[in-house]
N, C-alpha and C positions, 0 to 999 in steps of 0.2 A: 774795438780797438781805435784808441787817439790818432791820427793820423794831424802832421804840418805841412801839405799842400795849401791849407789860407796861407799861413805865414809865406810860403815862397812867394805867392801871388801880391801879398801884402808888401815884403820887402823889395820887390822888384817894382810897387810905383811910388816906394818912397825914395826919400836921395840919400839910405843906408845905404852898404853893401855887407858882405857876410864879413872882407875887410876891414870898416871902421866900428862892426860891432864886437872886433878882435879888440884893434888897437886902441878904437875913441871909448866904447865902453865897455870896456876891458872882460867881454862876454870871450869864454874859453872857445879852441878849437874844437875839443872835445864834445861841447854842448851843441855846437853849429854840425859838428856828424853824427848826432842825435837827432838834430833835425831831418836831416837830409836822411835817415835809416828808419823814422818812429821808431826813437826808441822814447822811454818811459823818460817825463824829462819832473822835477820838482816847480811845482808850484812859484819858489818865489822865484827859479830863473822865468818862469812862462809869468810874472809878473813884473819883470824887470824887462823884459821881451815886448809888453802892454807900453810899460810908463817911458822906452825909448822910440820905438814907432806913435806911441800917441792912438792907439788902437783899444777895443775890447777885445776880451777870447777870443772870439769866434772869428775873428782874423787872425791867431795866432790855431790854434787847435779846432779839430771837428770831430767828435765821434762818428763812426763807419762799422756797427754792426761787421763780423768776421768768426767764422767758424774756428779759426785757431787759438779764437777771448777762450780763457779757462774755464772750465767751467762754475757752477753758483754752487 
């Protein structure tokens, strides 16, 4: 399962807020909601967040094994 806990830690350390992501960088409120609920995001959105926050992908998302993952 992909979780976005690193994103929230990164956001706290940055000068950005969810408000500036929405108003200045045009990240949708539904994307913010997906980040809060660890819902899937597309790679373009993850790329945008990396660019905005000037960080690598590991500062946005992390893989955590989960029993709720679908079987392979």
